[in-house]
Structure formats: C-alpha cells, structure tokens
N, C-alpha and C positions, 0 to 999 in steps of 0.2 A: 493860563497853565492847568487850571482844572480841568478845561475841556481836554486837553493833551492827556491828562492822567486817566479819566474816564474812557478816553478813545484807547488807550495803553491797556486798559483794564479789560474793554470790550474784546479787543483784537487778541488778547491773553486768553480769553475766556472762550471764544471761538476756536483758537487754536488747541487748546485742552482737548474740546469737545471733539475735534477732528482727531487728535490724538487717540484719544479714549476709543472713538469709533472704530479708527484703524487698529487699535490693540485689541479690541473684542473679535475684531473679523479675523485676526491672526491667530488669536485664542481658540475661536470656534474651527478653524482649519486645523490646527494641530491637533484640536482634540478629535477631529474627523478623521485624521490621518492616524493618528495613534488607535483608533477603535478599527479602522482598516486592517492595521498590522496585529492587532490582537487577533481580529477576525481569522487570519491569515495563519495567525501563529497556530491557534486551534485547530483550523483544517490540516496544516500539515503534523502536528501531535496526533491528531486523529488518526491520519494517513501511516504515520511511523508505529502507533500502537497497531494498528490490523496487521501491518507488515510484520513487527516483531511477534504477533500473536501467530499468523500464519507460518512463522520461520519456527517457532516455537513448537507448534504443532506438527510440522514436518519433521524436526529433528527427534520430537519424542517418538514419533511413528516411524521413523525412517522412511520417511515417502520418497519416492522417485519421481523424477520428472515426468515420465510416461505415465505414472499411478499405478503399473503394473508389479505386482510384487517378485523381485528377481531372486531367483533360488540358485545359487552357485553349485552345487551339487547337479551334475548333468546324468547322474546315475537314474536311470529310471525304475531300478529295483524296490525303491523305497516309496513309489506311488501306491496309490490304493488298491489297485487291481495287480499292480505290476506289469501290465500289458500296453503302457505307453497311450493312456487314455488323456494326457494332457492335465492331470488333475493331482496337486501335491497331496502330501500327509495331511497336509492342514485344511485341503479342499480348495485351495485357489488355482488358478491356472497362472503358471508361470512362464515366462519366455522362453526357457528352455524347453519346458515341456510343452508349448504349443509349436515351437519349432521343430521338436523332434517326431511329435504325432504328424506334423504336415509333412515331414520329410519321408517318414514310415509309409503314409498314404500316398505319396506320389510313386514311392517304390512298388507298392501293391498295384497301383495302376498301371506301370511299366512291364510289370512282370505278369499281368495277364494281357 
C-alpha cells in the first residue's frame, strides 16, 4: 500500500510538472501575442496621429488636393499688373490666372 501511495504521489508530481510547463508555455504565448497587439496598436495610433495632423494642417491652410491656390475671382483687373500675367494680388498663380493667360497666349498666336 505504501508503494501505491508513493507511485500515486510520483504520478501526481509528474503530472503537475507537465501542467506547469504547459501553463508557462501558454502564458508566454499570450504575453507575446499581447505585445504584438500593443505594437500594432501603437503603429495604428501613430498612423492616425499623422493623418489627423495632416488633415488639421490641410483644413487650417484650406489646402486643395492639387495644392494650387484657387481664386474664385476670374476678373484679371485685380492682378498685379492687370495685364493677365497669371499672378494674383498675393503673388501666387491661381488656376484661373494660368488658364486665362494660356487662353490669351493662344489667341495672340492665332491673330498673328
């Protein structure tokens, strides 16, 4: 009977060692998975911060997708020289200024 109890204690000890090893492996796996998720979350937060910063900058500067300032006023009388040189009052070329100067240049070529 003593031998049977010793054998049962040995079996139990071996079983508990296997359970502990499996438990430690599972914990390690979950720690690694959690770390990977945290890194991915940090990466996504960084991307979101860059996106939000660029959107804030775009809204603050009223940037357009083509990055050319658009002047809704097509009247060329308020350009610097008034001669349709494609430069607006603030010194920047606008889409309308460029198109108007291009159209005038084409008309001058056809007249000559």
